[in-house]
N, C-alpha and C positions, 0 to 999 in steps of 0.2 A: 489525460492520464499522466502527462509529464512532458517536460521539455527535453526529449531524448532523441537524438539522431546521431548518425555516424559522423557528423561534423563536430560533435560534442558542443552543443549550444551553450552549456554552462560556461565553457571557456570563452565563447564569443561574447556572452553577456558581460563577463569581467572586462574583456578588451574594450567593448563599446563604452564602458563607463570610465575608462581611463584609470588613473591610479586611485584606488579606494583607500582612504585613510580613516579607519575606524579603530577606536580603542575598545577595551574590554566591556565598557558600559554600553557602547553602541551594539556590540554583538549580543550582549545580554538582553537588550531591548528586542533585538531581532528574533532571538531564540524564544523569548516569551510570546511574541506574536505568532510564531509557528506553533508553539504549544497551544495557543488559543485556537488555532486552525484545527488541530487534532481534536480538541475538546468540542469544537463546533460540529465537526463531522460526526463524532460519536453521539452528540445530542440529536442530530438529524437522523442518524441511523436508528437510534432507540425509539424515536417518534414513529419511524416507518417500519419497525421490526416485524410487524404482522402483515406487511404487504409483500407480494411476491417479487416486485420490481424494486425492492428497497435499495439495492446497490446503485442502480442507474438513477433512481430518483434522488437519493442523497447526493450523488455526484452532480446532478443537474442543479440542485439547490445550493451546492457549493460554488456554482458558477463554472464548473469544468465543462459542462456540455456533454451530451451523449456521444458526439463524434470523438471528442478527446478521450472519453472513457472506454470506448469499445472498438474504435476503428484504427486504421493505419496511421491516423494523425498522432497516435500515441508515440509512434516511432519517428514520424517525420517532424514532429514539433510544429505542425502547421496550424496556427490559430486564426488565420486570415479569413476563413470561411464561416466563423462563428456568427450566428444571427444576432440581431440587436437585442433580443430578449436575453440571451445568454450574456451579452456584454453588460446589460443593465444589472442582472443578478450578480455577475462577477464583481461589479463595482460596489454593490451593496455588501457583498460578503468579504471584500478585500480587507484583511486584517493587518496589512503592511502598507508600505509606501512604494510608489512606482519606481522610486530611485533606489530601492533596496536591490541588492544583487540576487541573482538566482542561485540557490543552493539545493542540495538534495531534499532538504526539509520542505520545499515547496512542491515536490513531485507528488501528484495525487495518489499514486500507488503507495508511496511511502506514508502519506497521511492516513489513508484508509487502513493499511496494514497495521500501522502503529496504534491507531485508535481501537481497532478490534482486539488486538493483543492487550492493550491497556485495560479494556473492559474485562477480558477473561482473567487477567492476573489479579485485578482488584477484587473481583467477586470470589476468586479462589482463596485469596489471602484472608478474606473475612470469614469464609466458611471453614477453612482447614486449620485455623489457629487452635482448635480444640480436638484432642484425640477421641472425645466422646462422639463427635460428629463425623470425623473422617479419620480412618486409621492412618497412623503416621507414615507407614510404608507407602500407602497410596498418595498421601499428601505430598511426599517428597518426589516420588516417581513421576507423577503427573506434572508437577511444577517444573521439574528438570526437563521433561520432554517438551513442555510448552516454551520454556526459555530457549532450548536448542532449536526448536522450529522457528521462533522469531529471529534468532541470530542468522540462520541460513537465509530466511526471507529478506532480511535487511541487507545482507551481502548481495543477494540477487538484485534487489532494487538499485543498489549502488552500481552494479555492473550494467544494468539496463540504462541508468542515467548517463553512464559514460559511453554508451553506444556499443558495448561488447555483448552482443545478443547471444552468442554461443555460450559464453560464460554464464549469462543470466539464466539461460535455459537449464544448464547443469546445476546451478545453485537452486533454482526453483524446484527442480526434481528432487534435490536433497531435502528441501523444505517440505515437499509433499510426502516424502518418505517419513520424515520425522513427525509430520502431522498425523499420518496413519498410526504411528506409535502412540501419539497423544490420545487419539480417539480410542485406541485399544485399551489403554490404561483407564480411561474414563468409562468404558463400556464393559469392563471385565465382569465376568459372571458373579464374582463375589461382591460386586458393588450394587447389584440389582435390588437387593433387599434393604439397602441403606436409604431410608426416607430423606435423610439430610442432603443426599446428593441429587434427589429428584429435581428440585428447583434449579440447581446449578446446571444439570444436564439440559434442561429445557431452555436455558439461556445460552449455554455454550455450544450446543450442537449446530444451531443455525449459523452462528458466527464462524465456527470452524469450517463448515461447508461453504460459507460465503468467501472465506479466505481462499479455499481451494478453487472456487469459481473464478475469482480475480486472477489468481496465478495461472490457471489454465488458459484464460483469455490471453494474458500477456505472452505466455509461451507460444501460443498459436500465432500471434502477431509477429513474434521474434522469428519463428520459423519461416513465415511468409516473407519477412524482410531479408532473411539470409538466402532464400531461394530466388529473390529478385535479382536480375542481372545488374551489375554495377554500371555506372556511367561509362567507365573505360571499356568494359566489354561491349556495351551498346555502340560506342564509337568505332571499335574495331570491326564489329559486324557490318556497320554501315559503310566503312571503307572498303570491305571486301565486296 
C-alpha cells in the first residue's frame, strides 16, 4: 500500500541514494512513468470491474501484494516477507528503474485513488458537455464535489506517506464527507428520470464505493498504529 512509516522512509530513500542530481527532463521521464503506472492500474481495475475482489486482485497484479494492500505492512513499509510470486509480478509490472527515488507518486494508495478519480472525471466530462444530456447545474455541482473529494483524499495520502497517521485520518474523514456529497448529487431524485445518467451511475457508483472501502481500510490501520505502544513506551515498561 505504500512505503509509509513513522520513520518517514521516503526521507531514508533519498539519504541512501546520496546526492541525486536530476534535471527537469529526468523528472519528466520519472513522472511519465508514474502516469503509466496509474494508467496500468486503471486498465487492470476495468478488466476486473465485475469481480467482487477487484481491489485486491488489481493490487496483486500491480505487484503490490495482498499484505501490502490490506495489512499493517502498509504502515510499516515492510516488504521483506513478500513471496517470490509477488516479486516476479512486481518486476514484470515495474515501470521505473530501481535507482529512481521513492516519491508519493509510487504510493499504491495514491496510484489507486488517482486512477479511480481519473476514470470518474473523464467519463463525466464526456457526458456533461451537453445541457441536453445533463442539466448544467448538476454538471457543475457534481464535478465540484468530485474535485473537492479528490483534493482531500490526496492530502490524506500525503499525510499517510509522511507517517502522520492522525492527520491522515482527519483528512480521509473529510474526503468521506465530501464523497457523500458527491453521491448525493449523483443520486438526487431529479436525476432518476435522466436516461443519460444511467450508464454513468452504473460506472461511477462501484468506483465511489471502492474509494470509500480503500480509505476506510487505511483509516483502520492508522488507528491501529496510533494505538500501538511506541518503542520508548515499551522500553520504559520493561525497565519498570
